[in-house]
C-alpha positions in Angstrom: -51.9 -30.6 9.0 -51.1 -28.9 5.8 -52.7 -25.7 7.0 -50.5 -25.7 10.2 -47.3 -26.1 8.1 -48.3 -23.3 5.9 -49.0 -21.1 9.0 -45.5 -21.9 10.4 -43.8 -21.0 7.1 -45.8 -17.7 6.8 -45.1 -16.7 10.4 -41.4 -17.6 10.3 -40.8 -16.2 6.8 -38.0 -13.6 7.1 -37.2 -11.2 4.3 -33.8 -11.6 2.5 -32.4 -8.5 4.1 -33.3 -8.9 7.7 -30.9 -6.5 9.3 -32.4 -4.5 12.1 -32.4 -0.8 11.5 -30.7 1.0 14.3 -30.6 4.6 15.2 -27.0 4.8 14.0 -27.9 3.6 10.5 -30.8 6.1 10.3 -28.5 8.9 11.3 -25.7 7.9 8.8 -25.4 10.4 5.9 -24.5 7.5 3.6 -26.4 4.2 3.3 -24.3 1.2 4.4 -24.2 -0.4 1.0 -22.9 2.8 -0.6 -20.3 3.2 2.2 -19.0 -0.3 1.5 -18.6 0.6 -2.2 -16.8 3.8 -1.4 -14.4 2.1 1.0 -13.7 -0.6 -1.6 -12.9 2.1 -4.2 -10.7 3.9 -1.6 -8.8 0.7 -1.0 -8.1 0.2 -4.7 -7.0 3.8 -5.2 -4.8 3.6 -2.1 -3.0 0.6 -3.6 -1.9 2.6 -6.5 -1.1 5.7 -4.5 1.0 3.9 -1.9 2.9 2.0 -4.6 3.8 5.1 -6.6 4.6 7.1 -3.5 6.8 4.5 -1.9 8.7 4.1 -5.2 9.3 7.8 -5.5 10.3 8.4 -1.9 12.2 5.2 -1.2 13.8 4.8 -4.6 13.1 2.1 -7.2 16.5 0.5 -6.7 15.8 -0.2 -3.0 12.4 -1.6 -3.8 13.9 -3.9 -6.4 16.1 -5.5 -3.7 13.2 -6.3 -1.5 11.3 -9.6 -1.8 7.9 -9.2 -3.4 5.9 -10.7 -0.5 7.4 -8.1 1.9 6.3 -5.2 -0.4 2.9 -6.8 -0.9 2.3 -7.3 2.8 3.3 -3.7 3.7 1.3 -2.1 0.9 -1.9 -4.1 1.6 -1.4 -3.6 5.3 -1.2 0.2 4.8 -4.3 0.3 2.6 -6.3 -1.9 5.0 -5.4 0.2 8.0 -6.2 3.4 6.1 -9.5 2.1 4.8 -10.4 1.0 8.4 -9.5 4.4 9.6 -11.8 6.0 7.1 -14.6 3.6 8.1 -14.1 4.5 11.7 -14.3 8.2 10.8 -17.5 7.6 8.8 -19.3 6.1 11.7 -22.0 8.4 13.2 -21.1 10.2 16.3 -17.9 11.8 17.4 -15.1 11.5 14.8 -12.3 11.2 17.3 -13.1 7.8 18.8 -10.8 5.2 20.3 -11.3 3.0 17.2 -10.3 5.8 14.7 -7.3 6.7 16.8 -6.2 3.0 16.9 -6.4 2.7 13.1 -4.5 6.0 12.7 -1.7 4.5 14.9 -1.8 1.4 12.7 -1.3 3.6 9.6 1.7 5.3 11.2 3.1 2.0 12.3 3.0 0.6 8.8 4.6 3.7 7.4 7.4 3.5 9.9 7.9 -0.1 9.0 8.1 0.8 5.3 10.7 3.5 6.1 12.8 1.2 8.3 12.8 -1.6 5.8 13.7 0.7 3.0 16.6 2.1 5.1 17.8 -1.4 5.8 17.9 -2.2 2.1 19.6 1.1 1.5 22.4 0.2 3.9 22.8 -3.4 2.6 22.7 -2.8 -1.1 25.5 -4.3 -3.2 28.2 -2.0 -4.3 29.1 -1.4 -7.9 32.3 -3.1 -8.9 32.9 -0.7 -11.9 33.2 2.4 -9.8 35.6 1.3 -7.1 38.5 3.5 -8.4 41.2 1.1 -7.1 42.4 -0.1 -10.5 45.1 2.0 -12.1 44.4 3.8 -15.3 46.1 2.5 -18.4 47.7 5.0 -20.8 49.1 4.3 -24.2 51.7 6.4 -25.9 51.9 6.4 -29.6 55.4 7.5 -30.8 55.5 10.3 -33.3 56.3 9.0 -36.7 57.7 11.2 -39.4 55.3 11.9 -42.3 55.4 9.3 -44.9 56.8 11.6 -47.6 59.7 13.0 -45.5 63.2 11.5 -45.9 65.8 12.0 -43.3 
């Protein structure tokens, strides 16, 4: 009985990494675990790049008017779509696949959404009350006084 149980465990023992090796993995120039690391670093660098670029192009004043969750969703959405586009390009085979084209369209859709939302906040920003120009200017005239030592 004990020997049968041992045989069952030995025959059904599966290594910790039991992923089947396919032809696509063998042909890939980068090992899959390195590709995941590269894509994670690309995502983090894209977060910084998109934030700075959007601030420069859209203007910090318009971004300050937006709610934080809207900015976060658009920035993370852009970075996710761009990372998935890069992952689709890194797959072995033809680079212009339907998957890569779909993710590229997703990148352009998020960029268009960023532009439209920035334009909306540009149109609806509050006006400055100090620069309205409707208030009349005040002038004060000081009369000329004779010098203190002069007698008339």
